[in-house]
N, CA, C and O atoms as CSV, one atom per row, in Angstrom:
chain,resi,resn,atom,element,x,y,z
A,1,UNK,N,N,24.020,88.272,53.626
A,1,UNK,CA,C,23.141,88.163,55.338
A,1,UNK,C,C,23.161,89.825,55.967
A,1,UNK,O,O,24.065,90.390,56.583
A,2,UNK,N,N,22.233,90.180,55.683
A,2,UNK,CA,C,21.918,91.256,56.362
A,2,UNK,C,C,21.936,91.203,58.293
A,2,UNK,O,O,21.544,90.115,58.716
A,3,UNK,N,N,22.340,92.244,59.413
A,3,UNK,CA,C,22.232,92.528,60.130
A,3,UNK,C,C,20.440,93.353,60.942
A,3,UNK,O,O,20.018,94.463,60.616
A,4,UNK,N,N,19.996,92.751,61.597
A,4,UNK,CA,C,18.965,93.592,61.478
A,4,UNK,C,C,19.373,94.777,62.791
A,4,UNK,O,O,19.972,94.559,63.844
A,5,UNK,N,N,18.828,95.997,62.290
A,5,UNK,CA,C,19.495,96.930,63.188
A,5,UNK,C,C,18.592,97.211,64.796
A,5,UNK,O,O,17.469,96.809,65.098
A,6,UNK,N,N,19.367,97.873,65.452
A,6,UNK,CA,C,18.773,97.270,67.042
A,6,UNK,C,C,17.835,98.737,67.267
A,6,UNK,O,O,18.071,99.807,66.706
A,7,UNK,N,N,17.079,98.554,67.927
A,7,UNK,CA,C,15.837,99.971,68.443
A,7,UNK,C,C,17.304,100.780,68.476
A,7,UNK,O,O,17.621,100.576,67.305
A,8,UNK,N,N,18.041,101.300,68.845
A,8,UNK,CA,C,18.668,102.270,68.652
A,8,UNK,C,C,19.088,102.897,67.729
A,8,UNK,O,O,19.596,104.008,67.882
A,9,UNK,N,N,18.964,102.325,66.602
A,9,UNK,CA,C,19.848,102.120,65.487
A,9,UNK,C,C,19.012,102.860,64.857
A,9,UNK,O,O,19.262,103.935,64.311
A,10,UNK,N,N,17.684,102.138,64.931
A,10,UNK,CA,C,16.664,102.120,64.239
A,10,UNK,C,C,16.364,103.511,63.856
A,10,UNK,O,O,16.314,104.039,62.745
A,11,UNK,N,N,16.126,104.108,65.369
A,11,UNK,CA,C,15.310,105.117,65.528
A,11,UNK,C,C,16.238,106.551,64.945
A,11,UNK,O,O,15.740,107.616,64.579
A,12,UNK,N,N,17.848,106.167,64.996
A,12,UNK,CA,C,18.804,107.190,64.699
A,12,UNK,C,C,18.394,107.102,63.072
A,12,UNK,O,O,18.241,108.242,62.633
A,13,UNK,N,N,18.211,106.240,62.228
A,13,UNK,CA,C,18.001,106.551,60.969
A,13,UNK,C,C,16.780,106.858,60.058
A,13,UNK,O,O,16.733,107.061,58.845
A,14,UNK,N,N,15.528,106.822,61.276
A,14,UNK,CA,C,14.486,107.419,61.356
A,14,UNK,C,C,14.740,109.025,62.109
A,14,UNK,O,O,13.909,109.889,61.827
A,15,UNK,N,N,15.485,109.262,62.722
A,15,UNK,CA,C,15.520,110.737,62.767
A,15,UNK,C,C,16.799,111.576,61.861
A,15,UNK,O,O,17.195,112.741,61.871
A,16,UNK,N,N,17.194,110.363,61.106
A,16,UNK,CA,C,18.325,111.041,59.877
A,16,UNK,C,C,17.491,111.120,58.391
A,16,UNK,O,O,18.119,111.443,57.383
A,17,UNK,N,N,16.319,110.865,58.333
A,17,UNK,CA,C,16.042,110.191,56.727
A,17,UNK,C,C,14.565,111.134,57.000
A,17,UNK,O,O,14.414,112.045,56.186
A,18,UNK,N,N,13.773,111.028,57.777
A,18,UNK,CA,C,12.256,111.591,57.815
A,18,UNK,C,C,12.517,113.291,57.951
A,18,UNK,O,O,13.036,113.665,59.003
A,19,UNK,N,N,12.170,114.333,56.911
A,19,UNK,CA,C,12.037,114.742,56.763
A,19,UNK,C,C,11.535,116.288,58.130
A,19,UNK,O,O,11.981,117.412,58.362
A,20,UNK,N,N,10.394,115.407,58.690
A,20,UNK,CA,C,9.974,116.311,59.777
A,20,UNK,C,C,10.533,116.064,61.356
A,20,UNK,O,O,10.298,116.820,62.298
A,21,UNK,N,N,11.524,114.524,61.426
A,21,UNK,CA,C,11.725,114.721,62.810
A,21,UNK,C,C,13.042,116.015,63.127
A,21,UNK,O,O,13.968,116.561,62.528
A,22,UNK,N,N,12.093,116.030,65.046
A,22,UNK,CA,C,12.966,117.121,64.982
A,22,UNK,C,C,13.641,117.005,66.301
A,22,UNK,O,O,14.278,117.930,66.806
A,23,UNK,N,N,13.514,116.088,66.724
A,23,UNK,CA,C,14.286,116.006,68.398
A,23,UNK,C,C,14.516,114.764,68.561
A,23,UNK,O,O,13.770,113.850,68.913
A,24,UNK,N,N,15.955,114.795,68.193
A,24,UNK,CA,C,16.415,113.329,68.942
A,24,UNK,C,C,17.037,113.238,70.108
A,24,UNK,O,O,17.865,114.118,70.344
A,25,UNK,N,N,16.902,112.598,70.722
A,25,UNK,CA,C,17.521,112.839,72.263
A,25,UNK,C,C,18.461,111.088,72.663
A,25,UNK,O,O,17.802,110.121,72.282
A,26,UNK,N,N,19.523,110.814,73.192
A,26,UNK,CA,C,19.542,109.681,73.690
A,26,UNK,C,C,20.838,110.044,74.803
A,26,UNK,O,O,21.792,110.818,74.722
A,27,UNK,N,N,20.418,109.179,75.768
A,27,UNK,CA,C,20.751,109.362,77.274
A,27,UNK,C,C,20.980,107.894,77.749
A,27,UNK,O,O,20.652,106.923,77.067
A,28,UNK,N,N,21.478,107.824,78.783
A,28,UNK,CA,C,21.794,106.203,79.534
A,28,UNK,C,C,21.451,106.522,80.869
A,28,UNK,O,O,22.030,107.206,81.712
A,29,UNK,N,N,20.213,105.781,80.891
A,29,UNK,CA,C,20.241,105.413,82.441
A,29,UNK,C,C,20.775,104.499,83.081
A,29,UNK,O,O,21.002,103.334,82.756
A,30,UNK,N,N,20.988,105.083,84.067
A,30,UNK,CA,C,21.758,103.867,84.959
A,30,UNK,C,C,20.869,102.676,85.758
A,30,UNK,O,O,21.154,102.095,86.806
A,31,UNK,N,N,19.916,102.551,85.054
A,31,UNK,CA,C,18.623,101.176,85.680
A,31,UNK,C,C,18.977,99.602,84.417
A,31,UNK,O,O,19.887,99.405,83.611
A,32,UNK,N,N,18.209,99.085,84.665
A,32,UNK,CA,C,18.381,97.331,84.074
A,32,UNK,C,C,17.110,97.853,82.667
A,32,UNK,O,O,16.155,98.509,83.081
A,33,UNK,N,N,17.151,97.542,81.062
A,33,UNK,CA,C,16.620,97.772,80.284
A,33,UNK,C,C,15.303,97.570,80.967
A,33,UNK,O,O,14.439,98.447,80.990
A,34,UNK,N,N,15.146,96.189,81.618
A,34,UNK,CA,C,13.839,96.189,81.760
A,34,UNK,C,C,12.873,96.827,82.674
A,34,UNK,O,O,11.650,96.928,82.585
A,35,UNK,N,N,13.519,97.144,83.375
A,35,UNK,CA,C,12.926,98.319,84.606
A,35,UNK,C,C,12.344,99.811,83.809
A,35,UNK,O,O,11.410,100.562,84.090
A,36,UNK,N,N,13.408,99.831,82.660
A,36,UNK,CA,C,12.960,101.289,82.181
A,36,UNK,C,C,12.255,101.439,81.066
A,36,UNK,O,O,11.920,102.484,80.509
A,37,UNK,N,N,11.999,100.065,80.700
A,37,UNK,CA,C,10.990,100.156,79.594
A,37,UNK,C,C,9.962,99.359,80.119
A,37,UNK,O,O,9.317,98.729,79.281
A,38,UNK,N,N,9.639,99.226,81.329
A,38,UNK,CA,C,8.815,98.720,81.640
A,38,UNK,C,C,7.767,100.319,82.250
A,38,UNK,O,O,6.580,100.441,82.552
A,39,UNK,N,N,8.763,101.164,82.214
A,39,UNK,CA,C,7.798,102.545,82.967
A,39,UNK,C,C,8.007,103.260,81.523
A,39,UNK,O,O,7.224,104.168,81.244
A,40,UNK,N,N,8.637,103.039,80.938
A,40,UNK,CA,C,8.328,104.009,79.021
A,40,UNK,C,C,7.146,103.368,78.106
A,40,UNK,O,O,6.403,104.053,77.403
A,41,UNK,N,N,7.067,101.646,78.241
A,41,UNK,CA,C,6.020,101.021,77.439
A,41,UNK,C,C,4.731,101.133,77.906
A,41,UNK,O,O,3.733,100.706,77.326
A,42,UNK,N,N,4.777,101.984,79.458
A,42,UNK,CA,C,3.495,102.305,79.984
A,42,UNK,C,C,2.918,103.412,79.714
A,42,UNK,O,O,2.849,104.393,80.454
A,43,UNK,N,N,2.293,103.239,78.174
A,43,UNK,CA,C,1.880,104.603,77.148
A,43,UNK,C,C,1.073,105.372,78.336
A,43,UNK,O,O,1.311,106.401,78.966
A,44,UNK,N,N,-0.121,104.301,78.368
A,44,UNK,CA,C,-1.410,105.375,79.125
A,44,UNK,C,C,-1.209,105.282,81.051
A,44,UNK,O,O,-2.098,105.486,81.877
A,45,UNK,N,N,-0.493,105.100,81.183
A,45,UNK,CA,C,-0.327,105.643,82.734
A,45,UNK,C,C,0.916,106.845,82.584
A,45,UNK,O,O,0.962,108.024,82.933
A,46,UNK,N,N,2.168,105.679,81.691
A,46,UNK,CA,C,3.327,106.927,81.788
A,46,UNK,C,C,3.718,108.544,81.306
A,46,UNK,O,O,4.332,109.523,81.732
A,47,UNK,N,N,2.587,107.927,79.626
A,47,UNK,CA,C,3.128,109.231,78.370
A,47,UNK,C,C,2.399,110.312,78.656
A,47,UNK,O,O,2.671,111.252,77.910
A,48,UNK,N,N,1.419,110.580,79.605
A,48,UNK,CA,C,0.781,112.102,80.126
A,48,UNK,C,C,1.927,112.678,81.876
A,48,UNK,O,O,1.867,113.763,82.454
A,49,UNK,N,N,2.650,111.687,82.165
A,49,UNK,CA,C,3.846,112.749,83.110
A,49,UNK,C,C,4.907,112.863,82.049
A,49,UNK,O,O,5.399,113.966,81.809
A,50,UNK,N,N,5.219,111.973,81.515
A,50,UNK,CA,C,7.065,112.362,80.542
A,50,UNK,C,C,6.748,113.292,79.721
A,50,UNK,O,O,7.725,114.013,79.517
A,51,UNK,N,N,5.447,113.749,78.915
A,51,UNK,CA,C,5.587,114.825,78.146
A,51,UNK,C,C,4.524,115.782,78.420
A,51,UNK,O,O,3.344,115.518,78.188
A,52,UNK,N,N,4.852,116.700,78.827
A,52,UNK,CA,C,4.163,117.729,79.192
A,52,UNK,C,C,2.719,118.590,78.283
A,52,UNK,O,O,1.767,119.187,78.786
A,53,UNK,N,N,2.951,118.419,77.223
A,53,UNK,CA,C,2.003,118.797,76.099
A,53,UNK,C,C,0.533,117.401,75.960
A,53,UNK,O,O,-0.428,117.221,75.210
A,54,UNK,N,N,1.073,116.768,77.042
A,54,UNK,CA,C,0.099,115.409,76.818
A,54,UNK,C,C,-1.009,115.393,77.949
A,54,UNK,O,O,-0.494,115.296,79.062
A,55,UNK,N,N,-2.413,115.464,77.966
A,55,UNK,CA,C,-2.672,115.516,79.182
A,55,UNK,C,C,-3.427,114.153,79.409
A,55,UNK,O,O,-3.670,113.953,80.599
A,56,UNK,N,N,-3.863,113.149,78.530
A,56,UNK,CA,C,-4.105,111.899,78.337
A,56,UNK,C,C,-4.137,111.071,77.066
A,56,UNK,O,O,-4.550,111.367,75.945
A,57,UNK,N,N,-3.675,110.128,77.463
A,57,UNK,CA,C,-3.412,108.884,76.316
A,57,UNK,C,C,-4.021,107.530,76.584
A,57,UNK,O,O,-3.793,106.897,77.615
A,58,UNK,N,N,-4.722,107.158,75.712
A,58,UNK,CA,C,-6.078,105.947,76.126
A,58,UNK,C,C,-5.869,105.116,74.854
A,58,UNK,O,O,-5.815,105.857,73.873
A,59,UNK,N,N,-5.735,103.818,74.552
A,59,UNK,CA,C,-5.923,102.732,73.459
A,59,UNK,C,C,-8.054,102.891,73.165
A,59,UNK,O,O,-9.111,103.099,73.759
A,60,UNK,N,N,-7.526,102.629,71.969
A,60,UNK,CA,C,-9.090,102.444,71.358
A,60,UNK,C,C,-9.229,101.633,70.947
A,60,UNK,O,O,-10.395,101.245,71.002
A,61,UNK,N,N,-8.277,100.763,70.252
A,61,UNK,CA,C,-8.537,99.197,69.792
A,61,UNK,C,C,-7.294,98.467,69.441
A,61,UNK,O,O,-6.178,98.895,69.734
A,62,UNK,N,N,-7.486,97.478,68.875
A,62,UNK,CA,C,-6.173,96.566,69.051
A,62,UNK,C,C,-5.928,96.328,69.870
A,62,UNK,O,O,-6.381,96.987,70.806
A,63,UNK,N,N,-4.723,94.826,70.231
A,63,UNK,CA,C,-3.994,94.575,70.785
A,63,UNK,C,C,-2.705,93.933,70.681
A,63,UNK,O,O,-2.772,93.519,69.523
A,64,UNK,N,N,-1.381,93.510,71.189
A,64,UNK,CA,C,-0.781,92.692,70.757
A,64,UNK,C,C,0.396,93.909,70.886
A,64,UNK,O,O,0.751,94.392,71.961
A,65,UNK,N,N,0.954,94.321,69.471
A,65,UNK,CA,C,2.373,95.162,69.132
A,65,UNK,C,C,2.058,95.932,68.887
A,65,UNK,O,O,2.685,96.889,69.341
A,66,UNK,N,N,0.372,96.389,67.623
A,66,UNK,CA,C,-0.013,97.178,67.142
A,66,UNK,C,C,-1.774,97.142,67.749
A,66,UNK,O,O,-2.615,96.286,68.026
A,67,UNK,N,N,-1.629,99.006,67.730
A,67,UNK,CA,C,-2.988,99.548,68.739
A,67,UNK,C,C,-3.366,100.914,68.022
A,67,UNK,O,O,-2.729,101.476,67.131
A,68,UNK,N,N,-4.311,101.232,68.498
A,68,UNK,CA,C,-4.614,102.676,67.919
A,68,UNK,C,C,-4.814,103.416,69.343
A,68,UNK,O,O,-4.985,102.628,70.273
A,69,UNK,N,N,-4.819,104.254,69.549
A,69,UNK,CA,C,-4.982,105.384,70.473
A,69,UNK,C,C,-5.232,106.779,70.606
A,69,UNK,O,O,-4.854,107.460,69.653
A,70,UNK,N,N,-5.812,107.408,71.616
A,70,UNK,CA,C,-6.470,108.907,71.765
A,70,UNK,C,C,-5.886,109.073,72.412
A,70,UNK,O,O,-5.799,108.691,73.579
A,71,UNK,N,N,-4.978,110.081,71.445
A,71,UNK,CA,C,-3.988,111.314,72.817
A,71,UNK,C,C,-4.969,112.731,72.654
A,71,UNK,O,O,-5.505,113.226,71.662
A,72,UNK,N,N,-4.945,113.129,74.051
A,72,UNK,CA,C,-5.515,114.074,74.456
A,72,UNK,C,C,-4.804,115.415,74.865
A,72,UNK,O,O,-4.150,115.246,75.894
A,73,UNK,N,N,-4.726,116.792,74.335
A,73,UNK,CA,C,-3.227,117.439,74.618
A,73,UNK,C,C,-3.503,118.501,76.087
A,73,UNK,O,O,-4.405,118.314,76.903
A,74,UNK,N,N,-2.877,119.183,76.121
A,74,UNK,CA,C,-3.588,119.964,77.344
A,74,UNK,C,C,-4.020,121.144,76.862
A,74,UNK,O,O,-3.622,122.106,77.519
A,75,UNK,N,N,-4.820,121.440,75.773
A,75,UNK,CA,C,-6.009,122.444,75.323
A,75,UNK,C,C,-6.684,121.734,75.063
A,75,UNK,O,O,-7.709,122.402,74.929
A,76,UNK,N,N,-6.983,120.536,74.816
A,76,UNK,CA,C,-7.682,119.688,74.845
A,76,UNK,C,C,-7.804,118.814,73.647
A,76,UNK,O,O,-8.566,117.866,73.457
A,77,UNK,N,N,-6.409,119.608,72.477
A,77,UNK,CA,C,-6.846,119.264,70.676
A,77,UNK,C,C,-6.416,117.028,71.201
A,77,UNK,O,O,-5.691,116.429,71.996
A,78,UNK,N,N,-6.938,116.845,70.646
A,78,UNK,CA,C,-6.843,115.760,69.775
A,78,UNK,C,C,-6.361,114.592,68.490
A,78,UNK,O,O,-6.764,114.920,67.374
A,79,UNK,N,N,-5.791,113.674,68.536
A,79,UNK,CA,C,-5.035,113.070,67.746
A,79,UNK,C,C,-5.516,111.729,67.908
A,79,UNK,O,O,-6.092,111.662,68.994
A,80,UNK,N,N,-5.531,110.600,67.283
A,80,UNK,CA,C,-5.277,109.463,66.948
A,80,UNK,C,C,-4.095,109.306,66.581
A,80,UNK,O,O,-3.557,109.961,65.690
A,81,UNK,N,N,-3.427,108.163,67.424
A,81,UNK,CA,C,-2.573,107.313,66.618
A,81,UNK,C,C,-2.657,105.431,66.301
A,81,UNK,O,O,-3.351,104.530,66.772
A,82,UNK,N,N,-1.578,105.491,65.284
A,82,UNK,CA,C,-1.571,103.813,64.995
A,82,UNK,C,C,0.023,103.935,65.824
A,82,UNK,O,O,0.901,104.737,65.506
A,83,UNK,N,N,0.110,102.934,66.930
A,83,UNK,CA,C,1.114,102.439,67.816
A,83,UNK,C,C,1.412,101.167,67.141
A,83,UNK,O,O,0.719,100.158,67.010
A,84,UNK,N,N,2.620,101.450,66.736
A,84,UNK,CA,C,4.033,99.590,67.440
A,84,UNK,C,C,4.149,99.626,68.473
A,84,UNK,O,O,4.610,100.700,68.858
A,85,UNK,N,N,3.899,98.756,69.400
A,85,UNK,CA,C,5.135,99.113,70.781
A,85,UNK,C,C,4.999,97.594,70.939
A,85,UNK,O,O,3.969,96.922,70.989
A,86,UNK,N,N,6.902,97.027,71.038
A,86,UNK,CA,C,7.371,95.657,70.877
A,86,UNK,C,C,8.423,97.072,72.067
A,86,UNK,O,O,8.551,98.277,72.282
A,87,UNK,N,N,9.145,94.993,72.679
A,87,UNK,CA,C,10.202,95.559,73.731
A,87,UNK,C,C,11.336,95.959,72.932
A,87,UNK,O,O,12.041,95.390,72.098
A,88,UNK,N,N,11.280,97.564,73.641
A,88,UNK,CA,C,12.574,98.137,72.919
A,88,UNK,C,C,12.165,99.288,72.020
A,88,UNK,O,O,12.958,100.101,71.546
A,89,UNK,N,N,10.979,99.281,71.849
A,89,UNK,CA,C,11.357,99.533,70.938
A,89,UNK,C,C,9.140,100.386,70.771
A,89,UNK,O,O,8.105,99.770,71.025
A,90,UNK,N,N,9.270,101.706,70.332
A,90,UNK,CA,C,7.749,102.419,70.195
A,90,UNK,C,C,7.930,102.762,69.387
A,90,UNK,O,O,9.046,103.240,69.182
A,91,UNK,N,N,6.655,102.741,68.084
A,91,UNK,CA,C,7.157,104.278,66.858
A,91,UNK,C,C,5.082,104.374,67.234
A,91,UNK,O,O,4.305,103.423,67.323
A,92,UNK,N,N,4.811,105.715,67.353
A,92,UNK,CA,C,3.184,106.098,67.432
A,92,UNK,C,C,3.072,107.545,66.682
A,92,UNK,O,O,3.488,108.593,67.176
A,93,UNK,N,N,2.376,107.416,65.273
A,93,UNK,CA,C,2.454,108.184,64.577
A,93,UNK,C,C,0.520,108.431,64.383
A,93,UNK,O,O,-0.336,107.546,64.359
A,94,UNK,N,N,0.361,109.685,64.291
A,94,UNK,CA,C,-0.488,110.308,64.432
A,94,UNK,C,C,-1.126,110.519,62.605
A,94,UNK,O,O,-1.062,109.480,61.948
A,95,UNK,N,N,-1.676,111.735,61.884
A,95,UNK,CA,C,-1.983,112.771,60.863
A,95,UNK,C,C,-0.825,113.897,61.066
A,95,UNK,O,O,-0.461,114.742,60.248
A,96,UNK,N,N,-0.528,113.756,61.894
A,96,UNK,CA,C,0.337,115.645,61.779
A,96,UNK,C,C,1.495,115.095,62.832
A,96,UNK,O,O,2.228,116.054,63.073
A,97,UNK,N,N,1.940,113.912,63.555
A,97,UNK,CA,C,2.926,113.475,64.636
A,97,UNK,C,C,2.949,112.686,63.954
A,97,UNK,O,O,2.187,112.250,63.091
A,98,UNK,N,N,4.229,112.356,64.466
A,98,UNK,CA,C,5.388,111.226,64.786
A,98,UNK,C,C,6.448,111.123,66.093
A,98,UNK,O,O,7.594,111.572,66.096
A,99,UNK,N,N,5.763,110.401,67.235
A,99,UNK,CA,C,6.615,109.938,68.191
A,99,UNK,C,C,7.776,108.714,68.135
A,99,UNK,O,O,7.510,108.069,67.120
A,100,UNK,N,N,8.749,108.228,68.686
A,100,UNK,CA,C,9.308,107.105,68.895
A,100,UNK,C,C,10.084,107.533,69.889
A,100,UNK,O,O,10.271,108.643,70.389
A,101,UNK,N,N,10.754,105.830,70.214
A,101,UNK,CA,C,11.473,105.478,71.775
A,101,UNK,C,C,11.981,104.210,71.210
A,101,UNK,O,O,11.551,103.362,70.429
A,102,UNK,N,N,13.176,104.420,71.974
A,102,UNK,CA,C,14.057,103.123,72.079
A,102,UNK,C,C,15.101,102.972,73.101
A,102,UNK,O,O,15.880,103.809,73.558
A,103,UNK,N,N,14.904,101.338,73.441
A,103,UNK,CA,C,15.805,101.350,74.549
A,103,UNK,C,C,16.318,100.082,74.153
A,103,UNK,O,O,15.751,99.201,73.507
A,104,UNK,N,N,17.920,100.118,74.815
A,104,UNK,CA,C,18.583,98.554,74.363
A,104,UNK,C,C,19.603,98.841,75.702
A,104,UNK,O,O,19.953,99.916,76.189
A,105,UNK,N,N,19.971,97.312,76.134
A,105,UNK,CA,C,21.185,97.345,77.321
A,105,UNK,C,C,22.362,98.084,77.144
A,105,UNK,O,O,22.739,98.330,75.998
A,106,UNK,N,N,23.084,98.527,78.258
A,106,UNK,CA,C,24.265,99.092,77.353
A,106,UNK,C,C,25.186,99.013,79.044
A,106,UNK,O,O,24.736,99.165,80.180
A,107,UNK,N,N,26.228,98.794,78.694
A,107,UNK,CA,C,27.193,99.177,80.155
A,107,UNK,C,C,26.981,100.173,80.887
A,107,UNK,O,O,27.188,101.357,80.621
A,108,UNK,N,N,26.348,99.481,82.309
A,108,UNK,CA,C,26.365,100.854,83.355
A,108,UNK,C,C,24.391,101.013,82.761
A,108,UNK,O,O,23.825,102.032,83.155
A,109,UNK,N,N,23.864,100.387,82.215
A,109,UNK,CA,C,22.778,100.851,82.268
A,109,UNK,C,C,21.992,100.206,81.013
A,109,UNK,O,O,22.110,99.167,80.364
A,110,UNK,N,N,20.865,101.675,80.979
A,110,UNK,CA,C,20.355,101.320,79.378
A,110,UNK,C,C,20.339,102.967,78.821
A,110,UNK,O,O,20.299,103.998,79.492
A,111,UNK,N,N,20.390,102.779,77.284
A,111,UNK,CA,C,20.587,103.588,76.530
A,111,UNK,C,C,19.377,103.532,76.243
A,111,UNK,O,O,18.779,102.488,75.983
A,112,UNK,N,N,18.794,104.883,76.266
A,112,UNK,CA,C,17.385,105.520,75.919
A,112,UNK,C,C,17.543,106.535,74.984
A,112,UNK,O,O,18.522,107.283,74.990
A,113,UNK,N,N,16.322,106.627,73.903
A,113,UNK,CA,C,16.446,107.760,73.017
A,113,UNK,C,C,14.877,107.804,72.366
A,113,UNK,O,O,14.092,106.857,72.410
A,114,UNK,N,N,14.711,108.622,71.987
A,114,UNK,CA,C,13.379,109.512,71.799
A,114,UNK,C,C,13.575,110.117,70.418
A,114,UNK,O,O,14.736,110.245,70.029
A,115,UNK,N,N,12.367,110.585,69.466
A,115,UNK,CA,C,12.420,110.982,68.743
A,115,UNK,C,C,11.132,111.935,68.548
A,115,UNK,O,O,10.205,111.387,69.144
A,116,UNK,N,N,10.739,113.023,68.013
A,116,UNK,CA,C,9.720,113.671,68.472
A,116,UNK,C,C,9.845,114.237,66.460
A,116,UNK,O,O,10.945,114.451,65.952
A,117,UNK,N,N,8.227,114.402,65.475
A,117,UNK,CA,C,8.582,115.211,64.172
A,117,UNK,C,C,7.374,115.267,63.901
A,117,UNK,O,O,6.577,114.621,64.581
A,118,UNK,N,N,7.071,115.836,63.135
A,118,UNK,CA,C,5.776,116.746,62.334
A,118,UNK,C,C,5.399,116.136,61.578
A,118,UNK,O,O,6.576,116.080,61.223
A,119,UNK,N,N,4.684,115.307,60.597
A,119,UNK,CA,C,4.104,114.674,59.525
A,119,UNK,C,C,3.249,116.183,58.412
A,119,UNK,O,O,2.041,116.193,58.175
A,120,UNK,N,N,3.998,117.021,58.028
A,120,UNK,CA,C,3.368,118.503,57.384
A,120,UNK,C,C,4.134,118.729,56.510
A,120,UNK,O,O,5.305,118.892,56.853
A,121,UNK,N,N,3.843,118.814,55.273
A,121,UNK,CA,C,4.308,119.977,54.147
A,121,UNK,C,C,5.144,120.620,54.790
A,121,UNK,O,O,4.830,120.940,55.937
A,122,UNK,N,N,6.605,121.054,54.211
A,122,UNK,CA,C,7.356,122.514,54.890
A,122,UNK,C,C,7.794,121.459,56.123
A,122,UNK,O,O,8.393,122.408,56.630
A,123,UNK,N,N,8.020,120.462,56.983
A,123,UNK,CA,C,8.088,120.096,58.125
A,123,UNK,C,C,9.555,120.775,58.684
A,123,UNK,O,O,9.859,121.418,59.689
A,124,UNK,N,N,10.540,120.117,57.091
A,124,UNK,CA,C,11.856,120.806,57.727
A,124,UNK,C,C,11.930,122.112,57.585
A,124,UNK,O,O,12.733,122.476,58.444
A,125,UNK,N,N,11.617,122.879,57.093
A,125,UNK,CA,C,11.390,124.229,57.532
A,125,UNK,C,C,11.831,124.764,58.924
A,125,UNK,O,O,12.700,125.543,59.313
A,126,UNK,N,N,10.774,123.945,59.559
A,126,UNK,CA,C,9.895,124.055,60.846
A,126,UNK,C,C,11.440,123.621,62.696
A,126,UNK,O,O,11.719,123.791,63.882
A,127,UNK,N,N,11.784,123.028,61.399
A,127,UNK,CA,C,13.091,122.184,62.733
A,127,UNK,C,C,14.077,122.981,63.249
A,127,UNK,O,O,14.933,122.538,64.014
A,128,UNK,N,N,14.023,124.165,62.877
A,128,UNK,CA,C,15.031,124.850,63.627
A,128,UNK,C,C,14.026,125.398,64.566
A,128,UNK,O,O,14.569,125.945,65.525
A,129,UNK,N,N,12.404,125.431,64.602
A,129,UNK,CA,C,12.060,126.203,65.838
A,129,UNK,C,C,11.720,125.025,66.899
A,129,UNK,O,O,12.113,125.062,68.065
A,130,UNK,N,N,10.945,123.980,66.353
A,130,UNK,CA,C,10.896,123.095,67.169
A,130,UNK,C,C,11.586,121.980,67.978
A,130,UNK,O,O,11.412,121.456,69.079
A,131,UNK,N,N,12.429,121.850,66.974
A,131,UNK,CA,C,13.822,121.841,68.125
A,131,UNK,C,C,14.434,122.799,69.218
A,131,UNK,O,O,15.638,122.920,69.445
A,132,UNK,N,N,14.018,123.065,69.476
A,132,UNK,CA,C,13.975,124.312,70.507
A,132,UNK,C,C,13.320,123.731,71.955
A,132,UNK,O,O,13.639,123.912,73.130
A,133,UNK,N,N,12.169,122.887,71.251
A,133,UNK,CA,C,11.717,122.014,72.408
A,133,UNK,C,C,13.036,121.279,73.343
A,133,UNK,O,O,14.161,120.961,72.956
A,134,UNK,N,N,12.379,121.151,74.769
A,134,UNK,CA,C,13.276,120.685,76.037
A,134,UNK,C,C,13.861,118.969,75.986
A,134,UNK,O,O,13.781,118.345,74.928
A,135,UNK,N,N,14.205,118.588,76.732
A,135,UNK,CA,C,14.220,117.591,77.367
A,135,UNK,C,C,13.158,116.925,78.117
A,135,UNK,O,O,13.131,115.711,77.912
A,136,UNK,N,N,12.598,117.206,78.631
A,136,UNK,CA,C,11.504,117.540,80.032
A,136,UNK,C,C,11.508,115.909,80.198
A,136,UNK,O,O,12.061,115.306,81.117
A,137,UNK,N,N,10.645,115.216,78.923
A,137,UNK,CA,C,10.590,114.044,79.176
A,137,UNK,C,C,11.217,112.391,79.369
A,137,UNK,O,O,10.854,111.257,79.684
A,138,UNK,N,N,12.410,113.168,78.935
A,138,UNK,CA,C,13.666,112.093,79.231
A,138,UNK,C,C,14.190,112.594,81.132
A,138,UNK,O,O,14.394,111.852,82.094
A,139,UNK,N,N,14.233,113.608,81.061
A,139,UNK,CA,C,14.580,114.010,82.692
A,139,UNK,C,C,13.370,113.221,83.347
A,139,UNK,O,O,13.552,112.239,84.067
A,140,UNK,N,N,12.373,113.629,83.101
A,140,UNK,CA,C,10.901,112.556,84.239
A,140,UNK,C,C,11.302,111.406,84.127
A,140,UNK,O,O,11.353,110.690,85.127
A,141,UNK,N,N,11.756,110.858,82.656
A,141,UNK,CA,C,12.141,109.427,83.137
A,141,UNK,C,C,13.190,109.041,84.054
A,141,UNK,O,O,13.249,108.177,84.929
A,142,UNK,N,N,13.974,109.880,83.640
A,142,UNK,CA,C,14.956,109.595,84.551
A,142,UNK,C,C,15.040,109.216,85.675
A,142,UNK,O,O,15.583,108.232,86.177
A,143,UNK,N,N,14.118,110.564,86.330
A,143,UNK,CA,C,13.699,110.761,87.924
A,143,UNK,C,C,12.552,110.140,88.527
A,143,UNK,O,O,11.927,110.476,89.533
A,144,UNK,N,N,12.296,108.687,87.337
A,144,UNK,CA,C,11.024,108.129,87.987
A,144,UNK,C,C,11.533,107.407,88.857
A,144,UNK,O,O,12.685,106.988,88.963
A,145,UNK,N,N,10.342,107.220,89.696
A,145,UNK,CA,C,10.613,106.282,91.136
A,145,UNK,C,C,11.141,104.622,91.138
A,145,UNK,O,O,11.986,103.888,91.651
A,146,UNK,N,N,10.031,104.610,90.206
A,146,UNK,CA,C,10.630,102.828,89.704
A,146,UNK,C,C,12.106,102.762,89.356
A,146,UNK,O,O,12.923,101.874,89.603
A,147,UNK,N,N,12.237,103.819,88.775
A,147,UNK,CA,C,13.893,103.729,87.852
A,147,UNK,C,C,15.371,103.675,89.075
A,147,UNK,O,O,16.484,103.216,88.817
A,148,UNK,N,N,14.910,104.306,90.423
A,148,UNK,CA,C,15.532,104.349,91.505
A,148,UNK,C,C,15.777,103.545,92.138
A,148,UNK,O,O,14.848,102.790,92.426
A,149,UNK,N,N,17.312,103.221,92.776
A,149,UNK,CA,C,18.373,102.014,93.564
A,149,UNK,C,C,17.626,102.104,95.230
A,149,UNK,O,O,18.065,101.403,96.142
């Protein structure tokens, strides 16, 4: 019998195997996983605050854990994303971009991880350049008022 990977381990596998994966970060947040995930999973409300490159993110169809969404960037660029969102796991894919988040309970709070990547030919070559992107979203999540005691 094969045990299922928890969301963080699943994200680590994606980070290690996807050619265009460039930004994998993990942090321990000192808040319960239900509070962390309530903020992180509010993609329409919180994603524009967590990611400085996103101006808006709106669901366009679907319900439950599988949806489509339209993301609009700071400079007006648009991308349609397929989204899988379930407790502790989020995978968002557009034609050119991949994003993922995962959360699991941990001693002292919640282990939270993110992954970003490009879905274009030659993405592996671009990894050193895109790896320079900071951890702004994780910092903003850690500072979110709903996660303070």
